[in-house]
VOMI-217371 format. One record per residue (C-alpha): residue in one letter; x negated, y negated, z; residue number from 1; chain. Coordinates in steps of 0.25 Angstrom, whole numbers, plus 5000, padded with zeros to 4 digits. Layout:
<A,<X,Y,Z>,NUM,A> ...
***
This chain:
<M,<4487,4566,5442>,1,A> <K,<4482,4554,5436>,2,A> <L,<4477,4562,5425>,3,A> <Y,<4488,4572,5421>,4,A> <Q,<4495,4555,5422>,5,A> <A,<4485,4551,5411>,6,A> <L,<4489,4562,5401>,7,A> <R,<4502,4558,5402>,8,A> <N,<4500,4547,5400>,9,A> <V,<4490,4548,5385>,10,A> <G,<4505,4555,5382>,11,A> <N,<4499,4572,5382>,12,A> <F,<4512,4575,5383>,13,A> <R,<4522,4577,5376>,14,A> <T,<4536,4566,5376>,15,A> <V,<4546,4575,5371>,16,A> <F,<4548,4589,5372>,17,A> <D,<4551,4599,5357>,18,A> <F,<4563,4605,5361>,19,A> <G,<4561,4611,5346>,20,A> <G,<4574,4611,5342>,21,A> <R,<4576,4623,5353>,22,A> <D,<4591,4624,5358>,23,A> <V,<4595,4625,5373>,24,A> <A,<4610,4622,5374>,25,A> <H,<4619,4635,5371>,26,A> <W,<4615,4642,5385>,27,A> <F,<4630,4644,5390>,28,A> <P,<4634,4658,5395>,29,A> <G,<4646,4661,5396>,30,A> <H,<4647,4661,5413>,31,A> <M,<4643,4647,5411>,32,A> <A,<4657,4644,5405>,33,A> <K,<4665,4653,5413>,34,A> <G,<4658,4648,5425>,35,A> <L,<4662,4633,5419>,36,A> <R,<4678,4639,5419>,37,A> <Q,<4678,4644,5432>,38,A> <M,<4671,4631,5437>,39,A> <K,<4681,4624,5430>,40,A> <A,<4694,4631,5438>,41,A> <S,<4686,4631,5452>,42,A> <L,<4688,4617,5450>,43,A> <K,<4701,4618,5459>,44,A> <S,<4696,4620,5469>,45,A> <V,<4683,4612,5471>,46,A> <D,<4682,4600,5479>,47,A> <C,<4668,4595,5473>,48,A> <I,<4658,4598,5461>,49,A> <I,<4644,4600,5467>,50,A> <E,<4634,4599,5452>,51,A> <I,<4621,4603,5456>,52,A> <H,<4610,4601,5446>,53,A> <D,<4596,4601,5448>,54,A> <H,<4583,4594,5439>,55,A> <I,<4590,4588,5429>,56,A> <P,<4601,4580,5435>,57,A> <F,<4607,4573,5422>,58,A> <S,<4607,4580,5409>,59,A> <G,<4607,4595,5416>,60,A> <R,<4619,4592,5421>,61,A> <N,<4630,4600,5415>,62,A> <P,<4640,4588,5408>,63,A> <V,<4652,4598,5408>,64,A> <F,<4653,4600,5424>,65,A> <Q,<4655,4585,5423>,66,A> <E,<4666,4587,5412>,67,A> <S,<4676,4600,5417>,68,A> <L,<4671,4598,5433>,69,A> <D,<4669,4584,5437>,70,A> <V,<4685,4582,5441>,71,A> <R,<4679,4585,5458>,72,A> <P,<4669,4578,5465>,73,A> <H,<4655,4581,5461>,74,A> <L,<4642,4580,5468>,75,A> <L,<4629,4584,5461>,76,A> <V,<4618,4592,5468>,77,A> <L,<4604,4590,5461>,78,A> <N,<4598,4603,5466>,79,A> <K,<4584,4606,5466>,80,A> <T,<4577,4594,5475>,81,A> <D,<4563,4600,5476>,82,A> <L,<4562,4602,5460>,83,A> <T,<4566,4590,5456>,84,A> <D,<4558,4574,5458>,85,A> <L,<4568,4564,5464>,86,A> <S,<4561,4554,5465>,87,A> <N,<4570,4548,5452>,88,A> <K,<4583,4552,5462>,89,A> <Q,<4588,4538,5464>,90,A> <K,<4587,4537,5446>,91,A> <I,<4594,4551,5447>,92,A> <L,<4607,4547,5456>,93,A> <K,<4608,4534,5450>,94,A> <T,<4609,4541,5436>,95,A> <L,<4618,4552,5440>,96,A> <E,<4627,4541,5446>,97,A> <K,<4627,4534,5433>,98,A> <K,<4634,4548,5429>,99,A> <G,<4647,4548,5438>,100,A> <V,<4637,4558,5450>,101,A> <R,<4637,4551,5462>,102,A> <N,<4636,4563,5470>,103,A> <V,<4623,4566,5472>,104,A> <L,<4612,4578,5479>,105,A> <F,<4600,4580,5479>,106,A> <T,<4596,4596,5485>,107,A> <D,<4587,4606,5485>,108,A> <C,<4596,4619,5488>,109,A> <L,<4585,4630,5491>,110,A> <R,<4578,4623,5500>,111,A> <Q,<4583,4628,5517>,112,A> <R,<4586,4613,5520>,113,A> <D,<4592,4603,5510>,114,A> <E,<4597,4592,5517>,115,A> <N,<4604,4587,5504>,116,A> <I,<4614,4599,5506>,117,A> <K,<4616,4596,5521>,118,A> <R,<4623,4583,5512>,119,A> <L,<4629,4592,5501>,120,A> <V,<4643,4593,5509>,121,A> <P,<4645,4580,5516>,122,A> <M,<4643,4574,5501>,123,A> <V,<4653,4584,5496>,124,A> <V,<4665,4582,5507>,125,A> <E,<4662,4567,5505>,126,A> <I,<4663,4568,5490>,127,A> <I,<4676,4576,5492>,128,A> <E,<4683,4569,5502>,129,A> <S,<4682,4557,5492>,130,A> <T,<4688,4561,5483>,131,A> <P,<4703,4567,5480>,132,A> <R,<4703,4584,5485>,133,A> <F,<4718,4585,5478>,134,A> <N,<4721,4598,5481>,135,A> <R,<4710,4601,5491>,136,A> <D,<4714,4591,5499>,137,A> <E,<4720,4598,5510>,138,A> <N,<4708,4610,5510>,139,A> <T,<4697,4606,5519>,140,A> <N,<4687,4615,5512>,141,A> <Y,<4679,4609,5503>,142,A> <C,<4677,4620,5489>,143,A> <L,<4664,4612,5479>,144,A> <M,<4661,4617,5465>,145,A> <V,<4644,4620,5463>,146,A> <I,<4640,4618,5447>,147,A> <G,<4628,4614,5438>,148,A> <V,<4620,4620,5428>,149,A> <P,<4613,4634,5431>,150,A> <N,<4601,4637,5442>,151,A> <V,<4602,4623,5447>,152,A> <G,<4605,4627,5460>,153,A> <K,<4619,4629,5464>,154,A> <S,<4621,4642,5471>,155,A> <S,<4609,4637,5478>,156,A> <L,<4616,4624,5484>,157,A> <I,<4629,4631,5489>,158,A> <N,<4616,4640,5497>,159,A> <A,<4612,4629,5502>,160,A> <L,<4624,4623,5506>,161,A> <R,<4628,4637,5515>,162,A> <R,<4612,4638,5519>,163,A> <T,<4614,4623,5525>,164,A> <Y,<4630,4622,5529>,165,A> <L,<4633,4638,5531>,166,A> <K,<4619,4643,5537>,167,A> <K,<4621,4654,5529>,168,A> <G,<4614,4661,5514>,169,A> <R,<4617,4658,5502>,170,A> <A,<4630,4663,5494>,171,A> <S,<4627,4660,5481>,172,A> <R,<4618,4668,5473>,173,A> <V,<4604,4658,5468>,174,A> <G,<4596,4662,5455>,175,A> <G,<4583,4654,5448>,176,A> <E,<4590,4655,5434>,177,A> <P,<4602,4651,5428>,178,A> <G,<4616,4658,5429>,179,A> <I,<4616,4665,5442>,180,A> <T,<4630,4660,5444>,181,A> <K,<4639,4667,5436>,182,A> <A,<4652,4662,5439>,183,A> <V,<4663,4652,5450>,184,A> <L,<4659,4659,5463>,185,A> <T,<4669,4658,5474>,186,A> <K,<4669,4648,5485>,187,A> <I,<4653,4649,5495>,188,A> <Q,<4657,4642,5508>,189,A> <V,<4644,4631,5511>,190,A> <C,<4649,4624,5521>,191,A> <E,<4659,4626,5534>,192,A> <R,<4661,4611,5538>,193,A> <P,<4666,4609,5530>,194,A> <I,<4670,4622,5522>,195,A> <M,<4664,4619,5510>,196,A> <H,<4663,4630,5498>,197,A> <L,<4655,4631,5484>,198,A> <L,<4660,4636,5471>,199,A> <D,<4646,4641,5465>,200,A> <T,<4647,4639,5449>,201,A> <P,<4638,4646,5437>,202,A> <G,<4627,4635,5431>,203,A> <V,<4636,4631,5420>,204,A> <L,<4627,4624,5407>,205,A> <P,<4633,4613,5400>,206,A> <P,<4641,4621,5386>,207,A> <K,<4627,4614,5378>,208,A> <I,<4615,4607,5384>,209,A> <E,<4616,4595,5381>,210,A> <S,<4600,4594,5374>,211,A> <V,<4592,4603,5372>,212,A> <E,<4583,4594,5383>,213,A> <T,<4594,4596,5394>,214,A> <G,<4593,4610,5390>,215,A> <M,<4578,4612,5395>,216,A> <K,<4578,4603,5406>,217,A> <L,<4590,4614,5410>,218,A> <A,<4579,4624,5408>,219,A> <L,<4572,4619,5413>,220,A> <C,<4577,4619,5426>,221,A> <G,<4580,4633,5424>,222,A> <T,<4595,4630,5420>,223,A> <I,<4594,4639,5407>,224,A> <L,<4589,4653,5408>,225,A> <D,<4577,4652,5403>,226,A> <H,<4574,4661,5393>,227,A> <L,<4585,4654,5385>,228,A> <V,<4575,4641,5381>,229,A> <G,<4562,4647,5384>,230,A> <E,<4552,4649,5395>,231,A> <D,<4543,4642,5385>,232,A> <V,<4550,4630,5382>,233,A> <I,<4556,4628,5396>,234,A> <A,<4540,4629,5403>,235,A> <D,<4536,4618,5390>,236,A> <Y,<4548,4606,5394>,237,A> <L,<4547,4610,5407>,238,A> <L,<4530,4604,5404>,239,A> <Y,<4533,4596,5397>,240,A> <S,<4542,4590,5407>,241,A> <L,<4533,4589,5418>,242,A> <N,<4522,4581,5410>,243,A> <R,<4534,4571,5403>,244,A> <L,<4536,4568,5422>,245,A> <G,<4520,4569,5423>,246,A> <N,<4523,4580,5432>,247,A> <F,<4508,4589,5431>,248,A> <S,<4511,4596,5443>,249,A> <Y,<4509,4611,5431>,250,A> <V,<4496,4610,5431>,251,A> <E,<4491,4610,5446>,252,A> <K,<4500,4623,5446>,253,A> <Y,<4496,4628,5437>,254,A> <S,<4480,4623,5436>,255,A> <L,<4482,4619,5424>,256,A> <Q,<4471,4609,5421>,257,A> <E,<4481,4597,5415>,258,A> <P,<4494,4592,5411>,259,A> <C,<4498,4600,5399>,260,A> <D,<4508,4598,5387>,261,A> <D,<4508,4611,5381>,262,A> <I,<4515,4620,5388>,263,A> <K,<4508,4634,5382>,264,A> <D,<4495,4630,5387>,265,A> <V,<4500,4627,5398>,266,A> <L,<4508,4640,5399>,267,A> <K,<4496,4646,5398>,268,A> <R,<4490,4640,5409>,269,A> <I,<4500,4646,5419>,270,A> <A,<4498,4658,5412>,271,A> <V,<4486,4661,5416>,272,A> <K,<4485,4654,5429>,273,A> <L,<4497,4662,5433>,274,A> <G,<4493,4677,5425>,275,A> <K,<4505,4676,5417>,276,A> <T,<4497,4684,5406>,277,A> <Q,<4502,4694,5397>,278,A> <R,<4495,4704,5386>,279,A> <V,<4500,4705,5371>,280,A> <K,<4495,4713,5358>,281,A> <A,<4487,4705,5349>,282,A> <I,<4482,4709,5334>,283,A> <T,<4470,4705,5330>,284,A> <G,<4459,4709,5319>,285,A> <V,<4456,4720,5329>,286,A> <G,<4468,4725,5332>,287,A> <N,<4478,4723,5341>,288,A> <I,<4475,4717,5358>,289,A> <T,<4478,4715,5368>,290,A> <I,<4477,4700,5374>,291,A> <T,<4482,4694,5387>,292,A> <V,<4491,4681,5385>,293,A> <P,<4496,4669,5393>,294,A> <N,<4510,4674,5396>,295,A> <Y,<4518,4660,5393>,296,A> <T,<4534,4664,5397>,297,A> <A,<4529,4668,5411>,298,A> <A,<4519,4655,5412>,299,A> <A,<4531,4647,5408>,300,A> <Y,<4539,4654,5419>,301,A> <D,<4529,4651,5428>,302,A> <F,<4532,4636,5422>,303,A> <I,<4545,4634,5422>,304,A> <R,<4548,4642,5435>,305,A> <A,<4537,4632,5444>,306,A> <F,<4545,4621,5440>,307,A> <R,<4557,4626,5444>,308,A> <K,<4553,4629,5458>,309,A> <G,<4545,4617,5458>,310,A> <E,<4533,4618,5456>,311,A> <L,<4529,4610,5447>,312,A> <G,<4537,4596,5454>,313,A> <Q,<4549,4590,5455>,314,A> <V,<4557,4585,5443>,315,A> <I,<4569,4581,5438>,316,A> <F,<4573,4581,5425>,317,A> <S,<4582,4565,5425>,318,A> <G,<4577,4559,5413>,319,A> <M,<4574,4566,5399>,320,A> <A,<4563,4577,5397>,321,A> <G,<4558,4577,5412>,322,A> <R,<4555,4563,5415>,323,A> <P,<4561,4553,5424>,324,A> <L,<4574,4545,5423>,325,A> <K,<4566,4532,5418>,326,A> <P,<4577,4518,5423>,327,A> <S,<4584,4518,5412>,328,A> <E,<4590,4530,5415>,329,A> <T,<4595,4527,5429>,330,A> 
***
């Protein structure tokens, strides 16, 4: 590790990522717009909004939610703590509080027993009871709406609550890529005492992502379909981010000799190690021959998937471009 740090201090790694004029700011499928309209229409029967998010708690959140749905009590659930570096947890909470977000819960919804999931219902009840319920004041049942950008774990949260409070299996479909939930669903019961239902909703990105860098963070966390950005670009941004953080876990995982800032070289080594190669025809002076070359796309996919599964360590994109928050940002 001392060698790795020395290499970083020498300045071998990029300090700025070259986006090359790429634009990832226009991915807004029709079901997202329709879903947002349905969410607004359902607000009259909702007591509390639960917004769920993961690695990028600031820039990755959808500002449309605050503009359109922030008329109800609000709880922000930061999910996937198994993949997240929480060494800056207090700084994150202070920054969110400055943005008006005071009710925050950290969870790992895929864990069979997550103690923080047990805290969610009491927190929600306290939040609701501290705020007038208007037309629902006489109703002893609670209805919550789960919102968030795609692939952050909304359905996993619903299933975790049912597993914890009802001792029942999943009621909401879970997938590894964005776009599984297409519309606002019927009420799903998650608790008996008190009686509590959740409305699952489709992941909704803002109509225009604020910057290419925010888009890249969203893509890296699986919020945008990989092929719309390009696996090679996402892998390169991942390598850049890990190096900026001083996280060189990929070196050991893929048996590299040392950290590297050249994504093509890293992907070549990954492809060779995993046997991800392909045979292609090449034209030479003596005719056509078939040669074996690294499958860079397959290697990029493995690299990205390893990050999303937590195999490359815990990371949180709380500041700019994959680095921890500076004290001035807290």
